[in-house]
C-alpha positions as CSV (number, residue, x, y, z in Angstrom):
1,X,51.5,147.3,126.0
2,X,47.7,147.7,125.5
3,X,46.1,147.2,122.1
4,X,43.3,149.6,121.5
5,X,42.0,148.5,118.1
6,X,42.5,145.9,115.4
7,X,41.4,145.2,111.9
8,X,42.2,142.5,109.4
9,X,43.2,144.1,106.1
10,X,42.5,142.8,102.6
11,X,46.0,141.3,102.2
12,X,45.5,139.3,105.4
13,X,47.7,141.5,107.5
14,X,46.5,142.3,111.0
15,X,46.8,146.0,111.9
16,X,46.6,146.9,115.6
17,X,46.9,150.2,117.4
18,X,48.6,150.2,120.8
19,X,49.5,152.3,123.8
20,X,52.7,151.8,125.8
21,X,52.7,154.3,128.7
22,X,52.5,157.6,126.8
23,X,53.7,156.1,123.5
24,X,51.2,155.5,120.8
25,X,52.1,152.9,118.1
26,X,50.9,150.6,115.3
27,X,51.8,147.0,114.8
28,X,51.2,145.1,111.6
29,X,51.6,141.3,111.7
30,X,51.4,138.8,108.8
31,X,49.9,135.7,110.4
32,X,50.0,133.4,113.4
33,X,53.6,132.2,113.1
34,X,56.3,134.2,114.8
35,X,57.8,136.7,112.4
36,X,61.0,138.8,112.3
37,X,60.4,142.4,113.4
38,X,61.1,145.6,111.5
39,X,61.1,148.9,113.3
40,X,59.8,151.5,110.7
41,X,60.3,155.2,111.6
42,X,59.0,158.2,109.9
43,X,60.7,161.6,109.3
44,X,60.8,163.6,112.5
45,X,57.5,165.3,113.3
46,X,55.3,163.3,110.9
47,X,52.6,161.1,112.3
48,X,52.8,157.3,112.3
49,X,49.6,157.4,110.1
50,X,51.6,159.1,107.3
51,X,50.3,157.4,104.1
52,X,53.8,156.7,102.7
53,X,54.8,155.0,106.0
54,X,51.6,153.0,106.2
55,X,52.0,151.8,102.6
56,X,55.6,150.6,103.2
57,X,54.6,148.9,106.5
58,X,51.7,147.0,104.9
59,X,53.8,145.9,102.0
60,X,56.6,144.7,104.3
61,X,54.2,142.9,106.6
62,X,52.6,141.1,103.7
63,X,56.1,139.8,102.9
64,X,56.2,138.0,106.2
65,X,57.4,140.6,108.7
66,X,56.0,142.1,111.9
67,X,56.3,145.9,111.4
68,X,56.0,148.4,114.2
69,X,56.0,152.2,114.3
70,X,55.4,154.7,117.0
71,X,54.9,158.4,117.5
72,X,58.0,159.3,119.6
73,X,58.2,162.4,121.8
74,X,57.6,165.5,119.7
75,X,56.2,163.5,116.7
76,X,52.7,163.1,115.3
77,X,50.0,164.3,117.6
78,X,52.2,164.2,120.7
79,X,52.9,167.6,122.5
80,X,55.6,169.8,121.0
81,X,57.3,172.6,122.9
82,X,57.1,176.2,121.7
83,X,60.8,176.1,121.1
84,X,60.5,173.1,118.8
85,X,57.7,174.8,116.8
86,X,59.8,177.9,116.5
87,X,62.8,175.9,115.3
88,X,60.7,174.1,112.7
89,X,59.4,177.5,111.4
90,X,63.0,178.9,111.4
91,X,64.2,175.8,109.5
92,X,61.6,176.0,106.8
93,X,62.2,179.7,106.3
94,X,66.0,179.3,106.1
95,X,65.7,176.4,103.6
96,X,63.3,178.3,101.4
97,X,65.6,181.3,101.5
98,X,68.7,179.2,100.8
99,X,70.3,180.3,104.1
100,X,72.6,178.1,106.2
101,X,70.5,175.7,108.3
102,X,73.0,173.6,110.3
103,X,72.7,175.3,113.6
104,X,68.9,175.5,113.5
105,X,68.8,171.8,112.5
106,X,71.1,170.8,115.4
107,X,68.9,172.6,117.9
108,X,65.8,170.8,116.6
109,X,66.8,167.3,115.6
110,X,69.5,166.6,118.2
111,X,67.1,166.7,121.1
112,X,64.4,164.8,119.2
113,X,66.9,161.9,118.7
114,X,67.9,161.9,122.3
115,X,64.3,161.8,123.4
116,X,63.1,159.3,120.8
117,X,65.8,156.6,121.3
118,X,64.7,155.5,124.8
119,X,61.1,155.3,123.7
120,X,61.9,153.1,120.7
121,X,64.0,150.8,122.9
122,X,61.2,150.5,125.4
123,X,58.8,149.7,122.6
124,X,61.2,147.1,121.3
125,X,61.4,145.4,124.7
126,X,57.6,145.2,124.8
127,X,57.2,144.0,121.2
128,X,59.7,141.1,121.6
129,X,57.6,139.7,124.5
130,X,54.7,139.1,122.1
131,X,54.4,135.5,120.9
132,X,53.7,136.6,117.3
133,X,57.2,138.2,117.0
134,X,60.4,136.3,116.9
135,X,63.8,136.3,115.3
136,X,66.1,139.1,114.3
137,X,65.2,142.8,114.3
138,X,65.7,145.3,111.5
139,X,65.3,149.0,111.1
140,X,63.9,150.8,108.1
141,X,63.1,154.5,107.9
142,X,63.5,158.0,106.7
143,X,64.7,159.2,110.1
144,X,68.3,158.4,109.5
145,X,69.7,160.1,112.6
146,X,67.4,158.0,114.8
147,X,68.4,154.8,112.9
148,X,72.1,155.5,113.3
149,X,71.7,155.9,117.1
150,X,69.6,152.8,117.4
151,X,72.1,150.8,115.2
152,X,74.9,151.8,117.5
153,X,73.2,151.4,120.9
154,X,70.8,148.5,120.3
155,X,72.6,145.2,119.7
156,X,69.3,143.4,118.8
157,X,69.2,145.3,115.4
158,X,70.7,143.0,112.8
159,X,70.3,145.1,109.6
160,X,69.2,148.7,108.7
161,X,67.8,150.6,105.8
162,X,68.2,154.4,105.7
163,X,66.6,157.0,103.4
164,X,68.2,160.3,102.4
165,X,70.7,161.4,105.1
166,X,71.9,164.7,103.8
167,X,71.0,166.5,107.0
168,X,72.1,164.4,110.1
169,X,73.2,166.0,113.4
170,X,77.0,166.1,114.1
171,X,76.6,163.4,116.8
172,X,75.1,160.9,114.4
173,X,77.6,161.8,111.7
174,X,80.3,160.8,114.1
175,X,78.4,157.7,115.3
176,X,78.1,156.5,111.7
177,X,81.6,155.1,111.9
178,X,80.3,152.7,114.7
179,X,77.5,151.3,112.6
180,X,78.6,147.8,111.6
181,X,75.3,146.0,110.7
182,X,74.5,145.3,107.0
183,X,73.2,148.6,105.5
184,X,71.0,149.6,102.6
185,X,71.1,153.4,101.9
186,X,68.6,155.0,99.6
187,X,69.4,158.4,98.0
188,X,67.2,160.6,95.8
189,X,69.7,162.3,93.5
190,X,67.7,165.5,93.2
191,X,66.4,165.6,96.8
192,X,65.8,169.3,97.5
193,X,65.9,168.7,101.3
194,X,69.0,166.5,101.5
195,X,72.3,167.8,100.0
196,X,73.7,165.0,97.8
197,X,77.3,165.3,98.7
198,X,76.5,165.3,102.4
199,X,74.5,162.1,101.9
200,X,77.4,160.5,100.0
201,X,79.9,161.5,102.7
202,X,77.6,159.9,105.3
203,X,77.4,156.7,103.3
204,X,81.2,156.6,103.1
205,X,81.5,157.1,106.8
206,X,79.5,154.0,107.8
207,X,81.6,151.3,109.3
208,X,79.6,148.4,107.9
209,X,81.5,145.9,105.9
210,X,78.3,145.2,103.8
211,X,76.7,148.5,102.7
212,X,74.8,149.2,99.5
213,X,73.9,152.6,98.0
214,X,70.8,152.8,95.7
215,X,70.6,156.2,94.0
216,X,67.6,157.3,91.8
217,X,66.8,160.4,90.0
218,X,64.1,162.6,91.4
219,X,63.1,164.6,94.5
220,X,62.5,163.7,98.1
221,X,59.2,161.9,97.6
222,X,60.0,160.3,94.3
223,X,61.6,157.1,95.5
224,X,60.7,154.4,92.9
225,X,58.2,151.8,94.1
226,X,60.7,149.0,93.2
227,X,63.0,150.1,96.0
228,X,60.4,148.8,98.4
229,X,60.7,145.4,96.8
230,X,64.5,145.6,96.9
231,X,64.4,146.7,100.5
232,X,62.4,143.6,101.4
233,X,64.9,141.4,99.6
234,X,67.6,143.1,101.7
235,X,65.7,142.2,104.8
236,X,65.1,138.7,103.6
237,X,68.9,138.2,103.4
238,X,69.6,139.3,106.9
239,X,66.4,138.6,109.0
240,X,65.2,135.3,107.6
């Protein structure tokens, strides 16, 4: 892991860009003492510099956590195949037209998850070698399918927060039963991109003995700011 830039933000958080092989990432750390780590993903395809993700990361880091995100394969500015770009265009067209999207979604998101998980685990290995990171690991992000696979395959993850979840590939819907870590699931009741009943069915499928559903009125980007504070309290219970 090679750090390529750093800046101290107004809230005292240190923000550093890094490169790990071909993986670009950002790490926010709150101070000199070792801090629990939160892996914070973005929705597939969006860059790690997405303003909503950066705001969540900075807030969480200021609460005493090391927070890391990466642009996994096919996300952000990393190369995308022509087939992926066509699938994205087909998905947008079908959703706008109200047509079935499951098969298009499977062809796009399934491979993205398969390719992203090894890169996230490689990043986790490197992050846990840093002296400023210590303690349990949590996951927080809008890419629910990725979070499910990581929660199932990565034993170092002690708690997870998922957003939305209406559209999740079949493989991850099946794997949800194997998720046993404490779980916080956020649902926007009027989310135009995530069918409500499918999200509720996914929540029911999770195997965690401790799982909490927070549902709020509004569309996909209308999650209330107080949910960020509640999310940090959830992390406090399980990572500190």
